[in-house]
N, C-alpha and C positions, 0 to 999 in steps of 0.2 A: 451580463447581468443574469441571463438565463442559466449559464453554467454555475454561477453562484447559488442560485435557487435550487438547481438540481443537486449540487453538492451538499447543500444544507439538508435537503429532504432525504437524500440517499443514506446519510449517516444513521438516523434512527431505524430506517427500514433494514439496513444491513445488521445493526445490532439486534433487532428482533429476530431476523432470520438466523443469526448466529446462536442466539439464546435458545431457539427452538430446535436446533440441530446438533447440539453438543450435550454430552451426558452431564448430569448434575454434579457428579463427583470431580469432574475436571473443569467445571464451569469457570471458577475463579482463576485457575491456572491459564486457561486459554485466553480469557479476557485480559489478564495481566500481560501475557506474552504479546498479544496483539498491540496493546498500548505501548509497551516498551520497545517493540521492534519499530513501530511507527515513529516514536520519539527519536530512536537511534538513527533511523534513516533520514529524518529531517535534520538532525544535528550534524551527522557526518556527511550526508550527500548534498544537502541544500547549499551550503557555502561553496562547495566544490563546483556544483553545476552552475551556480550563480557567477562564479569566477570565470568559468568557461564562456558563459554568455557575455560577460563583460569584456573579456579579452578578445574573443573570436566573433561569435554571432549567436543570436537566439537559436538559429537552426542547429548549430553545433551543440548548444546546451541541451536542446531537445533530443538529439541523437545520443548524447552521453546519458541523459536521464533514462532513455529507452534501454540502453545497454545495461545500466545499473538495475533496472526493473526486470530484465529478461530472465534471471534465474527462477523467478516465480513460475515461469512456464513449466519448468521441470516438476515443481511441486504440484501444480494443477494436473499435469499429465499422470503423475503417480496416483493422485486421488481419483481421477477418472478411470484408471485401470483397475483400481480396487473395487469400484462399483460395478 
C-alpha cells in the first residue's frame, strides 16, 4: 500500500521537476517522448516479463526486468558527465 501511495505521489513531482528543467522549445517533444517510451516499454516488456514470471519464477522476472532497464544507466552516466 505504501508503494502505491509513493508511486502516485512521485508522478506529479517528477512531472514538475521535468517541466522546470527542460527548455520551453523542446518541452512538448520531451513530454511526448517520455510518454511514448513508457507506453512502448509497458506494451513490449510487460507481457514478456509476466510470461517469464509465470513460467519460471517471480525472481526470474525481476532479474529480466532489471536487465531490460539497465541501458538507462548509460544514459544517466552521459548526463552526469555533461554536468
